[in-house]
N, CA, C and O of each residue as an XYZ file, in Angstrom:
320
protein
N      -4.595     -4.560     17.208
C      -4.633     -4.043     15.847
C      -5.705     -4.809     15.072
O      -5.735     -6.040     15.084
N      -6.581     -4.067     14.402
C      -7.599     -4.681     13.551
C      -6.999     -4.940     12.178
O      -6.229     -4.131     11.662
N      -7.362     -6.078     11.590
C      -6.870     -6.449     10.266
C      -8.027     -6.695      9.320
O      -9.130     -7.052      9.734
N      -7.756     -6.499      8.055
C      -8.661     -6.917      7.000
C      -7.885     -7.880      6.116
O      -6.660     -7.793      6.024
N      -8.578     -8.783      5.477
C      -7.932     -9.695      4.538
C      -8.564     -9.515      3.164
O      -9.728     -9.133      3.041
N      -7.785     -9.793      2.153
C      -8.298     -9.704      0.790
C      -7.419    -10.523     -0.127
O      -6.254    -10.785      0.173
N      -7.985    -10.920     -1.239
C      -7.201    -11.560     -2.281
C      -6.588    -10.474     -3.145
O      -7.249     -9.495     -3.489
N      -5.326    -10.651     -3.493
C      -4.622     -9.654     -4.293
C      -3.798    -10.349     -5.369
O      -3.244    -11.426     -5.148
N      -3.728     -9.720     -6.527
C      -2.909    -10.272     -7.608
C      -1.440     -9.969     -7.329
O      -1.119     -9.171     -6.449
N      -0.556    -10.608     -8.080
C       0.875    -10.557     -7.813
C       1.424     -9.141     -7.741
O       2.107     -8.806     -6.774
N       1.147     -8.290     -8.740
C       1.781     -6.968     -8.708
C       1.300     -6.132     -7.523
O       2.050     -5.300     -7.014
N       0.058     -6.343     -7.078
C      -0.420     -5.620     -5.892
C       0.335     -6.083     -4.650
O       0.714     -5.260     -3.816
N       0.557     -7.392     -4.517
C       1.310     -7.913     -3.369
C       2.747     -7.402     -3.393
O       3.286     -7.011     -2.357
N       3.369     -7.404     -4.570
C       4.742     -6.918     -4.682
C       4.833     -5.420     -4.365
O       5.762     -4.977     -3.690
N       3.873     -4.660     -4.852
C       3.866     -3.219     -4.604
C       3.699     -2.923     -3.122
O       4.426     -2.096     -2.572
N       2.750     -3.587     -2.468
C       2.542     -3.372     -1.034
C       3.766     -3.798     -0.225
O       4.113     -3.142      0.757
N       4.419     -4.883     -0.623
C       5.627     -5.319      0.076
C       6.730     -4.271     -0.050
O       7.419     -3.976      0.926
N       6.899     -3.709     -1.243
C       7.902     -2.669     -1.454
C       7.598     -1.448     -0.590
O       8.487     -0.937      0.091
N       6.365     -0.980     -0.611
C       5.998      0.210      0.161
C       6.144     -0.026      1.660
O       6.554      0.878      2.388
N       5.815     -1.232      2.135
C       6.002     -1.539      3.555
C       7.478     -1.617      3.912
O       7.870     -1.180      4.994
N       8.299     -2.161      3.034
C       9.742     -2.229      3.289
C      10.345     -0.828      3.388
O      11.317     -0.615      4.112
N       9.769      0.114      2.665
C      10.239      1.497      2.701
C       9.669      2.269      3.887
O      10.016      3.431      4.097
N       8.803      1.634      4.656
C       8.230      2.208      5.886
C       7.511      3.535      5.656
O       7.673      4.482      6.426
N       6.724      3.591      4.599
C       5.932      4.801      4.353
C       4.883      4.951      5.449
O       4.167      3.995      5.748
N       4.779      6.125      6.049
C       3.832      6.299      7.151
C       2.370      6.270      6.713
O       1.489      6.078      7.550
N       2.094      6.453      5.438
C       0.711      6.502      4.952
C       0.266      5.201      4.296
O      -0.800      5.151      3.681
N       1.065      4.156      4.421
C       0.713      2.854      3.847
C       0.432      1.896      5.000
O       1.307      1.674      5.838
N      -0.772      1.323      5.060
C      -1.086      0.398      6.150
C      -0.132     -0.807      6.145
O       0.273     -1.296      5.090
N       0.208     -1.265      7.343
C       1.035     -2.457      7.478
C       0.345     -3.621      6.767
O      -0.869     -3.797      6.871
N       1.144     -4.413      6.038
C       0.595     -5.515      5.260
C       1.423     -6.773      5.467
O       2.652     -6.717      5.440
N       0.760     -7.917      5.675
C       1.443     -9.208      5.774
C       1.121    -10.019      4.535
O      -0.044    -10.217      4.189
N       2.177    -10.488      3.866
C       2.025    -11.243      2.623
C       2.934    -12.464      2.693
O       4.117    -12.340      3.011
N       2.395    -13.633      2.400
C       3.221    -14.849      2.375
C       3.745    -15.156      0.983
O       4.888    -15.587      0.835
N       2.929    -14.942     -0.039
C       3.263    -15.385     -1.399
C       3.661    -14.201     -2.274
O       2.830    -13.357     -2.611
N       4.961    -14.147     -2.643
C       5.462    -13.081     -3.504
C       5.741    -13.556     -4.932
O       6.230    -12.777     -5.750
N       5.441    -14.815     -5.243
C       5.848    -15.365     -6.528
C       4.718    -15.895     -7.399
O       4.814    -15.847     -8.625
N       3.667    -16.391     -6.798
C       2.595    -17.023     -7.557
C       1.834    -15.992     -8.380
O       1.533    -14.901     -7.896
N       1.528    -16.342     -9.621
C       0.719    -15.470    -10.468
C      -0.756    -15.526    -10.103
O      -1.544    -14.688    -10.542
N      -1.129    -16.520     -9.294
C      -2.517    -16.633     -8.869
C      -2.804    -15.598     -7.784
O      -1.902    -15.175     -7.061
N      -4.045    -15.205     -7.684
C      -4.484    -14.329     -6.618
C      -4.213    -15.023     -5.287
O      -4.420    -16.229     -5.152
N      -3.750    -14.254     -4.309
C      -3.377    -14.832     -3.026
C      -3.838    -13.911     -1.897
O      -3.952    -12.698     -2.073
N      -4.096    -14.500     -0.760
C      -4.605    -13.761      0.388
C      -3.501    -12.933      1.044
O      -2.361    -13.381      1.167
N      -3.860    -11.715      1.462
C      -2.965    -10.891      2.277
C      -3.764    -10.316      3.427
O      -4.990    -10.223      3.362
N      -3.061     -9.930      4.482
C      -3.675     -9.262      5.640
C      -3.130     -7.855      5.703
O      -1.937     -7.631      5.500
N      -4.008     -6.902      5.984
C      -3.605     -5.506      6.005
C      -4.226     -4.811      7.211
O      -5.358     -5.100      7.599
N      -3.465     -3.894      7.793
C      -3.951     -3.100      8.912
C      -5.195     -2.332      8.497
O      -5.236     -1.725      7.427
N      -6.201     -2.364      9.347
C      -7.433     -1.616      9.094
C      -7.116     -0.129      9.198
O      -6.614      0.329     10.225
N      -7.403      0.622      8.150
C      -7.031      2.041      8.102
C      -8.074      2.948      8.741
O      -7.828      4.144      8.899
N      -9.203      2.422      9.102
C     -10.214      3.227      9.762
C     -11.298      3.696      8.814
O     -11.286      3.394      7.620
N     -12.222      4.431      9.368
C     -13.340      4.944      8.587
C     -12.899      6.110      7.716
O     -11.986      6.858      8.067
N     -13.554      6.250      6.586
C     -13.292      7.413      5.730
C     -14.018      8.616      6.322
O     -15.210      8.567      6.626
N     -13.266      9.684      6.473
C     -13.822     10.913      7.018
C     -13.613     12.042      6.022
O     -12.701     11.973      5.198
N     -14.438     13.079      6.081
C     -14.198     14.235      5.216
C     -12.821     14.833      5.535
O     -12.442     14.930      6.702
N     -12.080     15.229      4.505
C     -10.733     15.753      4.689
C     -10.703     17.271      4.531
O     -11.410     17.841      3.700
N      -9.878     17.901      5.339
C      -9.679     19.341      5.213
C      -8.745     19.603      4.031
O      -8.084     18.684      3.548
N      -8.690     20.830      3.573
C      -7.784     21.218      2.492
C      -6.343     20.939      2.888
O      -5.550     20.489      2.062
N      -6.000     21.201      4.139
C      -4.634     20.955      4.621
C      -4.303     19.467      4.588
O      -3.206     19.080      4.185
N      -5.255     18.629      5.014
C      -5.027     17.183      5.005
C      -4.872     16.670      3.569
O      -4.020     15.821      3.307
N      -5.668     17.166      2.663
C      -5.567     16.751      1.262
C      -4.189     17.100      0.715
O      -3.595     16.297     -0.005
N      -3.672     18.275      1.039
C      -2.335     18.678      0.587
C      -1.266     17.753      1.168
O      -0.314     17.399      0.472
N      -1.410     17.360      2.424
C      -0.455     16.445      3.065
C      -0.472     15.081      2.380
O       0.578     14.497      2.111
N      -1.666     14.584      2.104
C      -1.796     13.288      1.428
C      -1.212     13.361      0.011
O      -0.519     12.439     -0.419
N      -1.484     14.431     -0.701
C      -0.950     14.597     -2.059
C       0.570     14.599     -2.041
O       1.200     13.986     -2.903
N       1.162     15.277     -1.076
C       2.624     15.310     -0.973
C       3.177     13.914     -0.670
O       4.186     13.510     -1.248
N       2.521     13.179      0.231
C       2.959     11.821      0.566
C       2.882     10.910     -0.648
O       3.792     10.116     -0.887
N       1.803     11.017     -1.419
C       1.667     10.195     -2.624
C       2.722     10.553     -3.664
O       3.284      9.665     -4.306
N       2.995     11.838     -3.835
C       4.008     12.272     -4.793
C       5.390     11.764     -4.382
O       6.171     11.335     -5.231
N       5.692     11.812     -3.088
C       6.979     11.319     -2.593
C       7.109      9.823     -2.828
O       8.148      9.347     -3.288
N       6.051      9.083     -2.513
C       6.045      7.638     -2.726
C       6.258      7.314     -4.202
O       7.048      6.432     -4.539
N       5.568      8.015     -5.066
C       5.698      7.788     -6.509
C       7.117      8.092     -6.980
O       7.700      7.311     -7.732
N       7.670      9.206     -6.550
C       9.013      9.595     -6.986
C      10.057      8.578     -6.536
O      11.014      8.314     -7.264
N       9.885      8.011     -5.355
C      10.846      7.022     -4.854
C      10.794      5.725     -5.659
O      11.770      4.974     -5.680
N       9.685      5.456     -6.310
C       9.502      4.148     -6.931
C       9.342      4.178     -8.439
O       8.970      3.165     -9.032
N       9.609      5.302     -9.073
C       9.569      5.343    -10.534
C      10.549      4.314    -11.085
O      11.703      4.253    -10.661
N      10.094      3.532    -12.003
C      10.962      2.547    -12.616
C      10.875      1.152    -12.006
O      11.464      0.214    -12.543
N      10.152      0.990    -10.891
C       9.981     -0.359    -10.364
C       9.262     -1.185    -11.416
O       8.224     -0.752    -11.917
N       9.771     -2.357    -11.769
C       9.265     -3.103    -12.916
C       7.808     -3.539    -12.831
O       7.171     -3.721    -13.868
N       7.266     -3.710    -11.645
C       5.896     -4.194    -11.530
C       4.911     -3.090    -11.194
O       3.737     -3.380    -10.961
N       5.344     -1.826    -11.158
C       4.403     -0.736    -10.930
C       3.896     -0.220    -12.269
O       4.674     -0.008    -13.200
N       2.574     -0.018    -12.358
C       2.032      0.469    -13.638
C       2.408      1.917    -13.895
O       2.033      2.479    -14.924
């Protein structure tokens, strides 16, 4: 598995941890050590691959996945 690393602020780390705990198929696997520090902290994330042109059908599938993810998490205190 290829990984990428990046610095992420607290709410991004918390959001990715929540989405990974919910096992969303469209969210890359993410490893995070620090869930509490307000400072930017390093995380590792599964490489999602190259961006390719999407078909109309694929765009509809992605839109549905995003809508489902959003509906499941409305009201989470750290989501904007």
